[in-house]
C-alpha positions in Angstrom: 5.8 -19.6 3.1 3.6 -18.6 0.1 4.2 -15.3 -1.6 1.9 -13.8 -4.2 3.0 -12.0 -7.3 1.6 -11.2 -10.8 3.3 -14.3 -12.2 2.3 -16.5 -9.3 -1.3 -15.2 -9.5 -1.6 -16.0 -13.2 -0.1 -19.5 -12.9 -1.1 -20.6 -9.4 -4.0 -18.9 -7.8 -7.3 -20.7 -8.5 -10.7 -19.2 -7.8 -11.8 -19.5 -4.2 -14.3 -22.3 -3.7 -17.6 -22.1 -1.8 -19.9 -24.6 -0.1 -19.6 -25.7 3.5 -21.4 -23.9 6.3 -19.2 -21.8 8.6 -18.2 -23.3 11.9 -19.9 -22.2 15.1 -18.3 -19.2 16.8 -17.0 -20.0 20.3 -15.5 -17.9 23.0 -11.7 -18.0 22.9 -11.1 -19.6 26.3 -9.5 -23.0 26.7 -8.7 -25.9 24.4 -8.1 -29.4 25.7 -4.4 -30.0 25.7 -3.5 -33.2 23.8 0.0 -34.6 24.5 2.0 -35.3 21.3 4.7 -37.9 21.7 8.0 -36.6 20.5 9.8 -39.6 18.9 12.9 -37.7 17.9 16.2 -38.8 19.3 17.4 -36.4 22.0 20.6 -34.6 21.5 23.7 -36.6 22.5 25.6 -35.0 25.3 29.1 -35.8 26.6 29.6 -37.6 29.9 29.6 -35.0 32.8 33.0 -34.2 34.3 34.1 -32.9 37.6 36.5 -30.2 36.3 35.6 -26.5 36.6 33.7 -25.6 33.4 35.6 -23.1 31.3 34.4 -23.9 27.8 33.1 -21.2 25.4 30.0 -22.0 23.5 30.3 -21.2 19.8 28.8 -17.8 18.8 27.1 -19.4 15.8 26.3 -22.8 14.2 28.1 -22.1 10.9 25.1 -21.4 8.7 26.6 -20.2 5.4 23.9 -17.6 4.8 23.4 -16.3 8.4 26.8 -16.5 10.1 25.6 -14.8 13.3 22.6 -17.1 13.8 22.6 -20.0 16.3 25.0 -20.9 19.1 26.9 -23.9 20.3 27.4 -25.7 23.6 23.8 -26.4 24.5 20.5 -27.7 23.2 17.3 -25.8 24.1 14.4 -28.0 25.2 11.8 -25.4 26.1 11.0 -21.7 25.8 8.5 -20.1 28.2 7.7 -16.6 27.0 5.6 -14.3 29.1 4.8 -11.0 27.4 2.6 -8.0 28.3 1.8 -6.1 25.2 1.0 -2.4 24.9 -0.2 -2.4 21.2 -0.2 1.4 20.6 2.6 1.5 19.6 3.7 -2.1 20.0 5.8 -2.3 23.2 6.7 -5.4 25.2 7.4 -6.1 28.8 8.6 -9.7 28.8 10.4 -12.5 30.6 11.7 -15.5 28.6 12.7 -18.6 30.5 14.9 -21.0 28.5 15.4 -24.6 29.6 18.4 -26.2 27.9 21.0 -29.1 28.3 24.7 -28.3 28.0 26.3 -30.4 25.3 29.8 -29.3 26.5 31.2 -27.8 29.7 30.5 -24.1 29.5 32.1 -21.1 31.2 30.2 -18.8 28.8 27.5 -19.2 26.1 25.5 -17.0 23.8 21.9 -16.2 23.0 20.7 -14.5 19.8 19.0 -11.2 20.8 18.8 -7.8 19.1 17.3 -4.6 20.3 15.1 -4.5 23.5 16.6 -3.6 26.9 17.6 -6.4 29.3 16.6 -5.6 32.8 17.7 -8.8 34.6 19.3 -12.1 33.8 19.7 -15.3 35.9 21.0 -18.8 35.3 19.5 -21.4 37.6 18.0 -18.7 39.7 21.3 -16.9 40.3 22.3 -13.6 38.8 24.8 -14.0 35.9 27.2 -11.7 34.2 26.3 -10.8 30.6 27.4 -8.4 27.9 25.7 -7.3 24.6 27.9 -8.0 21.6 26.1 -6.8 18.5 23.3 -9.4 17.9 24.7 -11.7 20.7 23.9 -11.8 24.4 27.0 -13.4 25.9 26.4 -14.9 29.4 28.9 -16.0 32.0 27.2 -18.0 34.8 28.9 -18.1 38.1 30.7 -21.5 38.4 29.9 -22.5 34.8 27.7 -25.4 33.6 28.9 -29.0 33.4 28.3 -31.0 30.2 25.1 -33.0 30.4 23.5 -30.7 33.0 20.1 -29.1 32.4 20.0 -25.4 33.2 17.6 -22.5 33.0 18.2 -19.0 31.8 15.6 -16.3 32.7 15.9 -13.0 30.8 13.6 -10.0 31.6 13.5 -7.3 29.0 11.3 -4.5 27.6 11.0 -2.0 24.8 9.8 -1.7 21.2 11.1 -4.5 19.0 13.0 -3.5 15.9 12.4 -4.9 12.5 15.1 -6.6 10.3 15.0 -5.9 6.6 16.8 -8.6 4.6 17.6 -9.1 0.9 16.7 -12.8 1.3 13.0 -12.2 2.2 12.1 -8.8 0.7 9.9 -7.7 3.6 10.7 -6.6 7.1 10.7 -9.5 9.7 10.0 -9.4 13.4 7.0 -8.0 15.2 4.9 -5.9 12.7 2.1 -3.5 13.5 -0.9 -2.7 11.5 -3.9 -0.5 12.2 -5.8 -3.6 13.2 -3.2 -5.1 15.6 0.2 -6.7 15.7 1.7 -10.0 14.5 5.1 -11.8 14.3 6.6 -12.9 11.0 10.0 -14.2 11.8 11.4 -16.2 8.8 14.3 -16.5 8.6 15.9 -14.7 11.6 13.3 -12.4 13.2 12.7 -14.5 16.4 15.7 -12.9 18.0 14.0 -9.5 17.7 11.3 -10.4 20.3 12.8 -13.2 22.5 16.3 -14.3 23.3 16.9 -17.7 21.7 19.1 -20.1 19.8 17.7 -18.7 16.6 18.5 -21.3 14.1 16.3 -24.1 12.7 18.8 -26.8 13.9 17.8 -26.3 17.5 14.0 -27.0 17.9 12.2 -26.9 21.2 8.8 -26.9 22.9 7.1 -23.5 23.5 4.7 -22.0 26.1 3.4 -18.5 25.7 1.7 -16.2 28.3 0.5 -13.2 26.4 -1.3 -10.4 28.3 -3.3 -7.8 26.3 -5.8 -5.1 27.0 -9.5 -6.1 26.7 -11.2 -6.7 24.3 -8.1 -7.7 22.3 -7.4 -11.4 21.7 -3.9 -13.0 21.6 -3.3 -16.2 19.6 -0.1 -18.2 19.2 1.2 -21.6 18.2 -0.2 -24.7 19.9 -3.2 -25.1 22.2 -5.0 -22.4 24.1 -4.9 -24.0 27.6 -6.0 -21.1 29.8 -7.5 -17.6 29.6 -7.0 -15.5 32.7 -9.2 -12.5 33.4 -7.1 -9.7 35.0 -9.8 -7.0 35.1 -9.0 -4.6 32.3 -6.7 -7.1 30.6 -6.6 -10.8 29.7 -3.7 -13.4 29.7 -3.9 -16.0 27.0 -1.8 -19.1 27.8 -0.7 -21.2 24.7 1.3 -24.4 24.9 2.9 -26.3 22.0 3.9 -29.8 22.9 5.6 -30.6 19.6 9.1 -29.2 18.9 9.4 -26.1 16.7 12.1 -24.0 15.0 12.3 -20.5 16.4 11.4 -18.9 13.0 8.0 -20.6 13.1 7.0 -19.1 16.5 4.4 -16.4 16.3 1.8 -14.5 18.2 -1.0 -12.2 16.9 -3.0 -9.5 18.8 -6.2 -7.9 17.6 -9.9 -8.1 17.7 -10.7 -11.6 16.7 -13.5 -14.2 16.7 -12.6 -17.9 17.0 -14.2 -20.6 14.9 -13.8 -24.3 15.6 -14.5 -27.5 13.7 -13.3 -31.1 13.7 -10.9 -32.2 11.0 -9.8 -35.7 9.9 -9.0 -38.2 12.6 -10.3 -35.8 15.3 -7.8 -33.0 14.5 -9.0 -29.7 16.0 -9.4 -27.0 13.4 -9.5 -23.5 14.8 -9.5 -20.3 12.7 -9.2 -16.7 13.9 -11.0 -14.1 11.9 -10.9 -10.3 12.4 -14.2 -9.1 13.9 -14.5 -6.9 10.8 -15.2 -10.1 8.8 -18.6 -10.4 10.7 -18.2 -14.1 10.9 -17.8 -14.7 7.2 -15.5 -17.7 6.8 -13.2 -17.3 3.7 -14.4 -20.0 1.3 -10.8 -21.1 0.8 -10.6 -22.3 4.4 -13.3 -24.9 3.6 -10.7 -27.0 1.7 -8.7 -27.6 4.9 -10.0 -31.0 5.9 -9.9 -32.3 2.3 -6.3 -31.1 1.8 -5.2 -32.7 5.1 -6.8 -36.0 3.9 -5.0 -35.8 0.6 -1.6 -35.0 2.0 -2.0 -37.7 4.7 -2.4 -40.2 1.9 0.8 -38.9 0.2 3.0 -38.0 3.2 1.8 -39.9 6.2 -0.5 -38.9 9.1 -0.9 -35.3 9.9 2.0 -34.5 12.3 0.2 -32.4 14.9 -3.0 -32.5 17.0 -4.5 -29.3 15.6 -4.4 -26.8 12.8 -5.9 -23.5 11.8 -5.4 -20.0 10.3 -5.3 -16.5 11.6 -6.0 -13.7 9.1 -3.8 -10.6 9.3 -4.0 -7.4 7.4 -1.1 -6.0 5.4 0.7 -9.3 5.0 0.9 -9.9 1.2 1.2 -13.7 1.4 1.1 -16.4 4.1 3.5 -18.0 6.5 3.5 -21.6 7.8 3.7 -20.8 11.5 3.4 -24.1 13.2 -0.3 -25.3 13.8 -1.6 -21.7 13.3 -0.8 -20.3 9.9 -0.6 -16.5 9.2 -2.8 -15.8 6.3 -2.6 -12.3 4.7 -6.0 -10.8 4.0 -5.1 -10.5 0.3 -3.9 -14.2 0.0 -7.1 -16.1 0.8 -7.0 -18.5 -2.1 -7.3 -22.3 -2.2 -3.8 -22.9 -3.5 -2.2 -20.7 -0.8 -4.2 -22.5 1.9 -3.1 -26.0 0.7 0.5 -24.8 0.3 0.6 -23.8 3.9 -1.1 -27.0 5.1 1.6 -29.0 3.4 4.3 -27.1 5.2 3.1 -28.6 8.4 4.9 -31.8 7.1 7.6 -30.0 5.1 9.2 -27.2 7.1 7.4 -27.5 10.4 7.6 -31.2 11.3 10.7 -31.9 9.1 12.8 -28.8 9.2 16.0 -28.1 7.1 19.2 -28.4 8.9 20.5 -25.2 7.3 19.0 -22.5 5.2 20.9 -23.9 2.1 18.3 -26.7 2.2 15.2 -24.4 1.9 13.9 -26.2 -1.2 13.0 -29.1 1.1 10.4 -26.7 2.4 9.2 -24.7 -0.6 9.8 -27.2 -3.3 7.8 -29.8 -1.4 5.0 -27.3 -0.8 4.9 -26.4 -4.5 4.7 -30.1 -5.4 1.8 -30.4 -2.9 0.0 -27.7 -4.9 0.5 -29.9 -8.0 -1.1 -32.8 -6.1 -4.0 -30.5 -5.2 -4.6 -29.4 -8.7 -4.5 -33.0 -9.9 -7.0 -34.0 -7.1 -9.5 -31.2 -7.8 -9.1 -30.5 -11.5 -7.5 -33.6 -13.0 -4.2 -34.7 -14.3 -4.2 -32.5 -17.4 -4.7 -29.4 -15.4 -1.7 -30.4 -13.2 0.4 -31.0 -16.3 -0.6 -27.6 -17.8 0.4 -25.9 -14.5 3.7 -27.7 -14.6 4.3 -26.7 -18.2 3.5 -23.1 -17.4 6.0 -23.0 -14.5 8.8 -24.6 -16.6 8.2 -22.0 -19.4 8.3 -19.2 -16.8 11.6 -20.5 -15.3 13.2 -20.4 -18.8 12.6 -16.6 -19.1 13.5 -15.5 -15.6 16.7 -15.7 -13.6 17.0 -19.1 -11.9 19.7 -21.0 -10.1 20.4 -24.4 -8.6 18.0 -25.1 -5.8 20.5 -26.5 -3.4 22.5 -23.6 -2.0 20.6 -20.9 -4.0 22.4 -18.1 -2.2 21.0 -15.7 0.4 19.4 -13.3 -2.1 17.5 -16.2 -3.7 16.5 -18.0 -0.5 12.9 -17.6 -1.4 13.3 -17.1 -5.2 11.1 -18.6 -7.8 13.6 -21.4 -8.6 13.4 -22.7 -5.0 9.7 -22.9 -5.2 9.0 -23.9 -8.8 12.1 -25.9 -9.7 11.9 -27.6 -6.3 8.3 -28.7 -7.1 9.4 -29.8 -10.6 12.2 -31.9 -9.1 9.7 -34.0 -7.2 7.5 -34.2 -10.3 10.5 -35.6 -12.2 11.1 -38.0 -9.3 7.5 -39.1 -9.5 7.8 -39.9 -13.2 11.0 -41.8 -12.6 9.9 -44.1 -9.7 6.1 -44.1 -9.9 3.4 -43.0 -7.5 3.5 -45.9 -5.0 7.3 -45.7 -4.6 7.2 -41.9 -4.3 4.6 -42.2 -1.6 6.8 -44.7 0.3 9.7 -42.3 -0.1 7.7 -39.4 1.3 6.1 -41.4 4.1 9.5 -42.8 5.2 11.3 -39.5 4.9 8.7 -37.8 7.1 8.6 -40.6 9.6 12.4 -40.7 9.9 12.9 -37.0 10.5 9.6 -35.9 12.1 10.2 -33.4 14.8 13.8 -32.9 13.7 16.0 -31.7 10.9 17.1 -33.1 7.5 19.4 -32.2 4.7 19.2 -32.6 0.9 21.7 -35.5 1.2 19.3 -37.2 3.7 16.5 -37.1 1.2 18.5 -38.2 -1.8 20.0 -41.2 0.2 16.6 -42.3 1.3 15.0 -41.9 -2.1 17.7 -44.1 -3.6 17.5 -46.7 -0.8 13.7 -47.0 -1.1 13.5 -46.9 -4.9 16.5 -49.3 -5.3 17.7 -47.0 -8.1 20.7 -44.8 -8.7 19.2 -41.3 -9.0 22.4 -39.4 -9.3 21.6 -38.0 -12.7 18.1 -36.8 -11.7 19.3 -34.9 -8.6 22.4 -33.7 -10.3 20.4 -32.0 -13.1 17.4 -30.9 -11.1 18.9 -29.9 -7.7 22.6 -29.1 -8.1 23.0 -27.8 -11.7 22.6 -24.2 -12.7 21.0 -24.9 -16.1 17.3 -25.7 -16.0 16.7 -29.2 -17.5 14.0 -30.1 -19.9 10.8 -31.5 -18.4 10.8 -35.3 -18.5 8.3 -37.0 -20.7 5.3 -38.7 -19.1 
């Protein structure tokens, strides 16, 4: 995520560039679906037993900041979300089908789900008992589920989604409505407001969306647009995401949009959605996309997905790294915001923190990516000046250790700025080529899955052949801000 503020604007936001011709407008119909091979290790499950399942899936996964998020006893492999949207006001009539594998024998299990009215629920095609317990949907399938078995849960529901207002994010999360349309901003826990889920980053899954909207509205979501169905006075847009994704990165946007396409590096499809009010005028900042992907591929390894793009939304004051299709606020169309969100496709989307305590692995890495961009476009001295400015700012504002910053500082300045400075310090300690090897290996090792701060530190020490205890102790775990290293 990239937030904008007066301090950030002064230190970070560069003037928008200009140059390339805009891409040709195409009709938003169908993309060619490209299969992405998921190389992550599947969840280990116990050997099936023949006893009657009576286990109780845990009601959470023990996240220290969000104790009611996530659930135990199963691993979701796929969400199929079918939604009919009445945009005025935003109301949903939906069915979500969840495919999962039981990691233990289950008599009952939970889904995260708040608001909205459940009209029916089945497990493997059979009606199942369920109760609403606060933010939890507790399900008791007839006969239970044996460990190791795949099962499907189909939940039909409707209503107006509620918004969650958290101290950790500072803005409402969930399905938001503007005069121009609706969009979903779900970080960190807003997914549960619009579809039942295992709403924690530690359980990533594939997604398919069937979104039905009145004509002439367009619906865009993560992944590839594989079909557009004409229903007369409405259209259904079918989107499919082959790569696994954390629930907080799932989004859909509804409004009057034009679609623009171009080819990026290595044949990556770039597709951007602009409001029709833009009259086809591509934001100049979007023209840096291919160059930024090239730069980050050199530092981090190959781009992790088969497509990328942006969708511009009004009212959003920043941007959000929704996987393969980034939400870009209409007031945040700056080069440095664009490159920040591109880098998140590696850091946050492909490699996702195991818990919210490790959020610096997202935002610190994206801030370091901004340093690389400044160095690439304006030179090393401009990068060092930016780094000096951030360090000076951190000395005069509240800051904290970036590992376990606390819920209220989940997206605080320290997580972003000090996180980026940590990687700069590591760069000076080990050198460019070793740091590239660390980042390439870190991404390749955890692509499509989850990682912790300890995972990154262990790997950095292994590849560099150095004891980096002092560096990470002072930059990641200590409260006091260290001095900038010389170099």
